[in-house]
C-alpha positions, 0 to 999 in steps of 0.5 A: 500500500501507499501510505502518506505519513506526516507530523508537525514535528519530528516525534519519536513515534513518527519515525517509528510509524515510518520505519514500521510501515516500511518494514511491512512492505508499504511505500511510505511518503514522508510529509510535513516535518518528516520531510522538512526536518523542521517544525511545520504548522499542524494544519498544513501537515494534516491537510497535505497528507489528507490531500494525498489520500483524497486525490488517491496518490496514497491509499491511506494517511497517518497524521501525528501531532502532540495530542492528535486532535488538531491534525484530526480536525484539520484532515477532516476538513478535506473533502472525502477524508474520514480521519480517526484519532485512535489510542488503541488497536480496537478503536483503530479497527472499528474506525476502519470497519464501521466508519471507513476511516482513511486517515489515522490520527495519532498522539505523539504524547500518548502513543508508545512504540508498541501501541503504535504498531498495534494500532497500525496493524489493526487499522490496516487489517480491515480491507473494507467496511462492514456492509451493515454500515454502508448507509451510514458511511454514505450519509457521512460522505454527503456531509461534504456537500453541505454548506453550513 
């Protein structure tokens, strides 16, 4: 899979995510601070990754900031993106299965190396959403068209 990974700073967990995904055979594009090597605004880093996913130049995205909240919010502003902030494997698996999440948001502060690997494995293990949730997923997709 092609996975875009980025963060607003070069966190230890960001490097772990990139290394782990590559060890699993994925093609990883490093963006944000991972590419520049310097602090980047978290909205810019998140939107850069989200656009790669929305444009289909990446199959999935992983966005990371100190709490994970900011990058999750910013990524979700991009049409077609369903970013999920996950702190454990079951939440990540559910985000893919029931919400068809295509961007994973992580907290650099709270995510250890081992938990990051478990979350990535769970997120990427789900190949397609649960059929019983497709109507709900389409309802969320239609929200992209609303002008509130």
